[in-house]
N, C-alpha and C positions, 0 to 999 in steps of 0.2 A: 031272727037271731037276737041275742041279748048283747047290749053294748056294755063294755067293762072299762072302768077307769081305776088305775092303781095310783096310790099316793103313799107317802111316808118314807121314801128312800132318802139317802143322804150319806154324809161322811161321818164315820164313827171310829173310835180307837179300838184296837183289839181288846176283847173282853167286855165291850160295851153291848148295848141293846138297841134295837129298833123295832117298831111295829108297823108293818105294811097293811094297807087297807085296799080292798078291791070292791068298788061299789057298782052294782048292776043296774041296768035301766029298767028292770022289771023284777017281779018277785022271784026269789031264789028258793022259795020254800019247797017247790016240787022238783028242783034240779038235783039229780042224784050225783052227777060227776062235776065236781069243782075242785080246782087245785092250784098250786103254785109251782112254777118252773123257773129255772134261771139259766142264763147264758153268759159265760165268762168270755173275755176276748180270745179269739182263736179256737174256741171250743164249741161243741154242739150244745144245743139246749138240752137241759136235763131236768128230770123230775125232782121236786123237793118234798112236797107234801100234798096229799089229796084227801078229799072226802070221797068215799065210794058210795055204798048204799046206806041211806039214812045218815047217821052220825058216825059211821065207822071211818077211821082215818088210817092212813099209811104214811110213812116217812122214809126218806132215803137214809141209808146207814150213816152218811156223812153229817146229817143234821139231827138225828134221833137223840132225844134227851136235851137238846138245846133249843129247838124250834117247836112252836105249837101252832097248829092251824085251828081256827075257830070261825064261827059265823053267827051273825045276828039276822035272822030272817025278817024281823020287823023293819030293819034298816036296809035290807037287800045288800048286805055287806059281809064280805069274808075278810078275815084277818090272818096275818102271819106274825106271831110274836117271835122275835129272834134274839136270843140271849147268848152270852159267851161267844160273841162273834170273833171270827178268825180272818186273817187276810185272804185265805182261800175261799171265803164266802163272797168276796167281791164279784159282782156280776150285775147284769140287768135282770130284774125279777119280773116275771109275767104271771098274771092270773089267767086261768082258763075255765070256761064253763061250756061243756059240750064241745062244739066246734069253734066257739068264739074265743078270741084272745084280746087281752088288753094291750095297751101301747108300751107297757113296761116302765119300771122305775129303777133308777140306778142306786145300787148299794155299794159303797166303797169302804173297806175296812183297812185303815192305815194309821200309823202313828206319825 
């Protein structure tokens, strides 16, 4: 299994931006499924954005047009650029690769 470590979370005002990073313990070049999920207090973990086959991406309707998933295979790192953040984006964000999950990073959007 690959080990995943997220970083980049924090407190941001509504309308602000954050970039999350997920660094893997080994090459992600051949990994087809990688993605970001989030879990808000009292809610189930939900899909945010993923790579499927190759560089194809999918986004949940709630973040489409505001969030961008990307990855740097040379750095074994996946990113989530989050713009125009809203209070409802507040959650713990997790990256996933295959069956492996990171420990999560907290994102709080509040004035």
